[in-house]
N, C-alpha and C positions, 0 to 999 in steps of 0.2 A: 470940706466934703466930699473931696476926690476921691482917699479913701472908701470912705463909708459906701461911697457909688463904686468902686473896684467891687467892694464883697459881696453888692448886692446884685452886680453884674453876676460874681461866682456864685450866691444863692439860685438866682434866674436858672442856670444853665444848672444845676442840684435838685433844683424842682424838674423843670421838663426833663434830668435821665432820670428822676423817679416817678414820674410820671403823677408828679400830685399837682394836675391843677389848681387847685385853692392856693397854694404858696407860692405856687407861676403868678397868677392874676394876682397876687397881693403885693407883689412887687413892682404893679406895673402901675403905669397914669390911666384910669379909663376910658380916655382918648387916645391910648398909643398907637403909632403909626411907624407902623414897617414896609419897607422898603426893599423888597426880593432885589438880586445884582439882573442889569439892566439885560441881558441878553436871556434872561430864563425866561421859558414859555408862560407863569404866574408871574412876571414881574411886572405888573398895576399894584400901587400903594394898601398895603391890608389896615383895617383903620380900627381900632376900640380891643380893648384886651382879650376877651370873648373870642373874636374873629381871629385874634394874629396868633392864639393860642392853637385854635383849630386849626391854620393853615401852619403849624409845627408840626404837628400832629397829620396833617392829611400830606404833607410833602415826606415825611418819612418812615407813612405803613405798607412801603413795598419792602421795609428794613427789617431782619427778624430782630437783629441786634442793633440798637443805637444809641449813642453816649456822645454827647459833646463835649471838649471842652475848651479852653482858653490856655493857647500855647505864650502867647504874650499880648501882654494890657499896659498897654499909654498911656496917661491922665495926661490929659489938653486943656486947662484953665482946670474951672469947678465942677463946668457940670458936662464937662464930652468925655471919651473912654474913643480911642482905639486901640481894637482887639481881634488878633487872630482867633477865627474858632475853628476847631480841627473836628470832623466827624470820621468814626469807623463803624462803617454798618459792613452789615451782612445779605443779601439782595434772601430772601423768605422761599422763594423758589427757586431759584440756584444756589443759591449757599457760598455765592462770589462773597468773599471780603471785597469793599471798596474801603477805601482814604479817600477823603477830602477836604479841601481846608478852603475857607473865603476870610475875608479881613472886614472889619465892623464899625460902624461908625455910634457910637450908642449915648446920645444924649439922656442927662437928666431934670425932670423936674418936681423940686420940693422931695426930692429923694427916691422916686419911681421913676423906672425906667418911663420915656418918654418919647421917644427915636430910636427905630434901629436902622440901618441902611446899611448895605449889603455892597461889598467889592470882591470883585475876581482878584486881584492883589495889594499889597502893603503900599506901592506908588500912589495909586488913584484912593486911597484909604488916606492916604495921609495928605494928599495934596487935598483932600473934600475937607480939611481943615485948617488949611492954610502953612501946610507944615512941608517937606522936603525930605525925599529921603537919601 
């Protein structure tokens, strides 16, 4: 099952990059929960696939160019993935390019993205699933 989950995670990134809301929502559990990094201003959990999509779109609305990609993906058991998520963006107003990276722990339920929690670094994400760097 975990290989399929890796593929689904990549498909979700492709759907987001392409602005394909329907495809993204189809990959998510209806009750999916997204937990942003603790130090973000918007750090409260977001619940529900439409709310998660809207959150991702809203948090990237200041960027002219946006695309996310997974640089590293580690399967943890049958239902979890630890992954480094990178994004290259360009400010709409400034035109300044910015690169950033976060780590995610993504949990799947019945083949759908059910829980995604963001972390600032690899060590923190691995610790969340009981692994050490």
